[in-house]
VEXDREN-98605 format. One line per 3 residues: number of its first residue (from 1); for each residue x, y, z of C-alpha. Coordinates in Angstrom, 1 decimal, always signed. Example, Ala and Ser with C-alpha at 12.3 -4.5 7.8 and 13.67 -1.06 7.14 Angstrom:
% residues 2
1) +12.3:-4.5:+7.8 ~ +13.7:-1.1:+7.1;
END
This chain:
% residues 267
1) -59.1:-40.0:+191.3 ~ -61.4:-40.3:+188.3 ~ -60.3:-38.4:+185.2;
4) -61.5:-34.8:+185.2 ~ -63.8:-33.8:+182.3 ~ -61.6:-30.9:+181.3;
7) -58.4:-33.0:+181.2 ~ -60.2:-35.5:+179.0 ~ -61.4:-32.7:+176.7;
10) -57.8:-31.5:+176.3 ~ -56.7:-35.0:+175.4 ~ -59.4:-35.1:+172.7;
13) -58.2:-31.7:+171.4 ~ -54.6:-32.8:+171.3 ~ -55.1:-36.1:+169.5;
16) -53.9:-36.0:+165.9 ~ -55.1:-39.3:+164.6 ~ -58.8:-39.3:+163.6;
19) -59.6:-42.7:+165.1 ~ -57.8:-41.9:+168.3 ~ -59.6:-38.5:+168.6;
22) -63.0:-40.2:+168.2 ~ -62.0:-43.0:+170.6 ~ -61.1:-40.4:+173.3;
25) -64.3:-38.5:+172.5 ~ -66.3:-41.7:+173.2 ~ -64.5:-42.0:+176.6;
28) -65.3:-38.4:+177.3 ~ -69.0:-39.0:+176.5 ~ -69.0:-41.9:+178.9;
31) -67.4:-39.8:+181.6 ~ -70.0:-37.1:+181.0 ~ -72.8:-39.6:+181.3;
34) -71.9:-40.4:+184.9 ~ -71.9:-36.8:+185.9 ~ -68.2:-36.8:+186.6;
37) -66.4:-34.0:+188.5 ~ -65.3:-30.8:+186.8 ~ -62.3:-28.9:+188.1;
40) -63.3:-25.4:+187.1 ~ -60.1:-23.9:+188.4 ~ -57.7:-25.8:+186.2;
43) -55.4:-23.6:+184.1 ~ -53.6:-25.4:+181.2 ~ -50.6:-24.3:+179.2;
46) -51.7:-22.8:+175.9 ~ -52.4:-25.3:+173.2 ~ -51.2:-23.5:+170.1;
49) -52.7:-25.8:+167.5 ~ -55.3:-28.6:+167.8 ~ -54.3:-32.2:+167.0;
52) -55.3:-33.1:+163.4 ~ -54.1:-35.4:+160.7 ~ -51.7:-34.5:+157.9;
55) -54.6:-34.5:+155.5 ~ -56.6:-32.6:+154.4 ~ -54.2:-30.0:+153.1;
58) -55.3:-26.6:+154.2 ~ -55.5:-23.8:+151.6 ~ -57.1:-20.3:+151.4;
61) -60.9:-20.6:+150.8 ~ -60.5:-18.9:+147.3 ~ -58.3:-21.8:+146.2;
64) -60.9:-24.6:+146.9 ~ -62.1:-26.2:+143.7 ~ -65.8:-25.9:+142.9;
67) -67.5:-29.1:+141.6 ~ -70.9:-29.9:+140.2 ~ -73.3:-31.6:+142.7;
70) -74.7:-33.6:+139.7 ~ -71.7:-35.9:+139.9 ~ -70.7:-38.1:+142.9;
73) -67.3:-36.4:+143.2 ~ -69.0:-33.0:+143.6 ~ -71.3:-34.3:+146.3;
76) -68.4:-36.0:+148.0 ~ -66.5:-32.7:+147.9 ~ -69.5:-30.9:+149.5;
79) -69.8:-33.5:+152.3 ~ -66.0:-33.4:+152.8 ~ -66.3:-29.7:+153.4;
82) -69.0:-30.3:+156.0 ~ -67.0:-33.1:+157.6 ~ -64.1:-30.8:+158.0;
85) -66.3:-28.2:+159.7 ~ -67.6:-30.9:+162.1 ~ -64.0:-32.1:+162.8;
88) -63.0:-28.5:+163.6 ~ -66.1:-28.2:+165.7 ~ -64.9:-31.1:+167.9;
91) -61.7:-29.2:+168.5 ~ -63.5:-25.9:+169.1 ~ -65.9:-27.4:+171.7;
94) -63.0:-29.1:+173.5 ~ -60.9:-26.0:+173.4 ~ -63.8:-24.0:+174.9;
97) -63.7:-26.6:+177.8 ~ -60.0:-26.7:+178.4 ~ -59.1:-23.0:+177.7;
100) -61.5:-21.0:+179.9 ~ -61.4:-21.5:+183.7 ~ -63.6:-20.6:+186.6;
103) -66.9:-20.9:+184.8 ~ -70.0:-22.8:+186.1 ~ -69.6:-26.6:+185.8;
106) -72.7:-26.6:+183.5 ~ -70.7:-24.5:+181.0 ~ -68.1:-27.4:+180.6;
109) -70.8:-30.0:+180.4 ~ -72.7:-28.1:+177.8 ~ -69.6:-27.8:+175.5;
112) -68.6:-31.4:+176.1 ~ -72.1:-32.4:+174.9 ~ -71.5:-30.3:+171.8;
115) -68.2:-32.0:+171.1 ~ -69.9:-35.4:+171.4 ~ -72.6:-34.3:+168.9;
118) -70.0:-33.0:+166.5 ~ -68.1:-36.3:+166.7 ~ -71.3:-38.2:+165.8;
121) -71.9:-35.8:+162.9 ~ -68.4:-36.4:+161.7 ~ -68.8:-40.1:+161.9;
124) -72.0:-40.0:+159.8 ~ -70.3:-37.9:+157.2 ~ -67.3:-40.1:+157.2;
127) -69.5:-43.2:+156.5 ~ -71.2:-41.4:+153.7 ~ -67.9:-40.3:+152.2;
130) -66.7:-43.9:+152.3 ~ -69.9:-45.0:+150.5 ~ -69.1:-42.5:+147.8;
133) -65.6:-43.9:+147.4 ~ -63.8:-41.2:+149.4 ~ -62.2:-40.6:+152.7;
136) -61.7:-37.6:+155.0 ~ -58.6:-35.9:+153.8 ~ -59.1:-36.7:+150.1;
139) -60.0:-33.0:+149.3 ~ -58.4:-29.8:+150.3 ~ -60.0:-27.7:+153.1;
142) -59.5:-24.3:+154.8 ~ -58.9:-23.3:+158.4 ~ -61.3:-20.4:+159.0;
145) -62.9:-21.8:+162.1 ~ -59.6:-22.4:+163.9 ~ -58.3:-19.0:+162.9;
148) -61.2:-17.4:+164.7 ~ -60.5:-19.7:+167.7 ~ -57.0:-18.2:+167.8;
151) -58.3:-14.7:+167.6 ~ -60.7:-15.2:+170.5 ~ -58.5:-17.3:+172.8;
154) -58.1:-14.6:+175.4 ~ -61.8:-14.0:+175.9 ~ -64.6:-16.4:+176.6;
157) -67.1:-13.6:+175.8 ~ -65.6:-13.1:+172.4 ~ -65.3:-16.8:+171.7;
160) -69.0:-17.3:+172.4 ~ -69.9:-14.4:+170.2 ~ -67.6:-15.1:+167.2;
163) -67.5:-18.9:+167.0 ~ -70.9:-20.3:+167.8 ~ -72.9:-17.2:+167.2;
166) -71.1:-16.0:+164.0 ~ -69.2:-18.8:+162.2 ~ -71.3:-21.9:+163.4;
169) -74.5:-20.0:+163.0 ~ -73.6:-19.6:+159.3 ~ -74.4:-23.3:+159.0;
172) -78.0:-22.6:+160.0 ~ -78.2:-20.3:+157.0 ~ -76.5:-22.4:+154.3;
175) -77.5:-25.9:+155.2 ~ -81.1:-25.6:+153.8 ~ -79.7:-24.6:+150.5;
178) -77.3:-27.5:+150.5 ~ -80.2:-29.8:+151.2 ~ -82.1:-28.4:+148.3;
181) -79.2:-29.0:+145.9 ~ -78.8:-32.5:+147.1 ~ -82.5:-33.1:+146.7;
184) -82.2:-32.1:+143.0 ~ -79.4:-34.7:+142.8 ~ -81.7:-37.3:+144.5;
187) -79.1:-37.9:+147.2 ~ -81.5:-38.9:+150.0 ~ -78.7:-40.5:+152.1;
190) -76.8:-37.2:+152.3 ~ -79.9:-35.2:+152.9 ~ -80.8:-37.3:+155.9;
193) -77.4:-36.5:+157.5 ~ -77.6:-32.8:+156.9 ~ -81.1:-32.6:+158.3;
196) -79.9:-34.2:+161.5 ~ -77.0:-31.8:+161.7 ~ -79.2:-28.7:+161.1;
199) -81.6:-29.6:+163.9 ~ -78.8:-30.3:+166.4 ~ -76.7:-27.2:+165.4;
202) -79.6:-25.0:+166.6 ~ -79.0:-26.4:+170.1 ~ -75.2:-25.8:+169.7;
205) -75.7:-22.2:+168.7 ~ -78.2:-21.7:+171.5 ~ -75.5:-22.9:+174.0;
208) -73.2:-20.2:+172.6 ~ -76.0:-17.7:+173.0 ~ -76.5:-18.8:+176.6;
211) -72.9:-18.5:+177.6 ~ -72.4:-15.3:+175.7 ~ -75.2:-13.7:+177.7;
214) -73.6:-15.1:+180.9 ~ -70.2:-13.6:+180.1 ~ -71.8:-10.3:+179.2;
217) -73.6:-10.2:+182.6 ~ -70.4:-11.0:+184.4 ~ -68.7:-8.1:+182.7;
220) -71.6:-5.7:+183.0 ~ -72.2:-5.5:+179.2 ~ -75.5:-5.4:+177.2;
223) -75.4:-8.7:+175.1 ~ -77.2:-7.3:+172.1 ~ -75.0:-4.2:+171.7;
226) -71.9:-6.1:+172.6 ~ -72.6:-8.6:+169.9 ~ -73.2:-6.0:+167.3;
229) -70.1:-4.1:+168.3 ~ -68.0:-7.3:+167.9 ~ -69.5:-7.9:+164.4;
232) -68.7:-4.4:+163.4 ~ -65.1:-4.8:+164.5 ~ -64.4:-7.9:+162.4;
235) -65.8:-6.3:+159.2 ~ -68.9:-6.7:+157.1 ~ -67.3:-9.5:+155.0;
238) -67.9:-11.9:+157.9 ~ -71.7:-11.8:+157.3 ~ -73.5:-12.8:+154.2;
241) -77.3:-13.3:+153.7 ~ -79.8:-14.7:+153.3 ~ -80.2:-15.6:+156.9;
244) -82.3:-18.4:+158.4 ~ -84.4:-16.2:+160.7 ~ -86.4:-18.9:+162.4;
247) -83.4:-21.1:+163.1 ~ -81.5:-18.1:+164.5 ~ -84.5:-17.1:+166.7;
250) -84.6:-20.7:+168.0 ~ -80.9:-20.6:+168.8 ~ -81.1:-17.4:+170.9;
253) -80.8:-14.5:+168.6 ~ -83.0:-11.5:+169.4 ~ -85.1:-9.6:+166.8;
256) -82.8:-6.6:+167.3 ~ -79.7:-8.8:+166.6 ~ -81.3:-10.2:+163.5;
259) -82.1:-6.7:+162.3 ~ -78.5:-5.7:+162.8 ~ -77.2:-8.8:+161.2;
262) -79.3:-8.2:+158.1 ~ -78.1:-4.7:+157.9 ~ -74.4:-5.6:+158.2;
265) -74.8:-8.6:+155.9 ~ -76.6:-6.6:+153.2 ~ -79.8:-8.6:+153.4;
END
């Protein structure tokens, strides 16, 4: 029997070696391209932590060093932080595939397509880091994305709200500012990569919006009010303006949600 997409996604999630994870992700991409079967009823034993290499060392965000983007090391540190987000995003997308059962097959295909994109983003950033004389793992990083994955592991509805629509949507807000700073440093190569990521992340957040709305419908909840309630429960500190209104509208946020986000984020 051909490998099931969800089993393959779990293998990607579990792989610790970076090259092995990317190789398995390529195989998963190829399996997805032939419209392979999806066993929606599979239930896996809980995966407590994703596979990841020994480096980067993980620290609290407040302990991360701040560096000037006028120097190559500072730009490398910025790109390393983005690369770490993309690496985590591979794991998050694969976890969304393997963790939640009995959803429509298109849900799993959507999130596998996201994982494939995130892997490509990571590869582009890894190449750019190498060109700057660095490697993934050379700088410290934090684990905020996966901490939210742990918090939402018992609810697909909460996962869709608080990972793609909260944490990953943050990238829509901050990436234009990063691009502008890199433009001041005349780093066109890095700008090109971030522009690709920004455009494609809109689709990823939109996928989160789509399946959040689906989960709300299944549970008889109003998506707008449920999303705002979840944001209120995690505290105001999770939201910080300014917000990229157009990108958020393009990724499935409603005007009401944007109004509430601005209120909670103090913008």
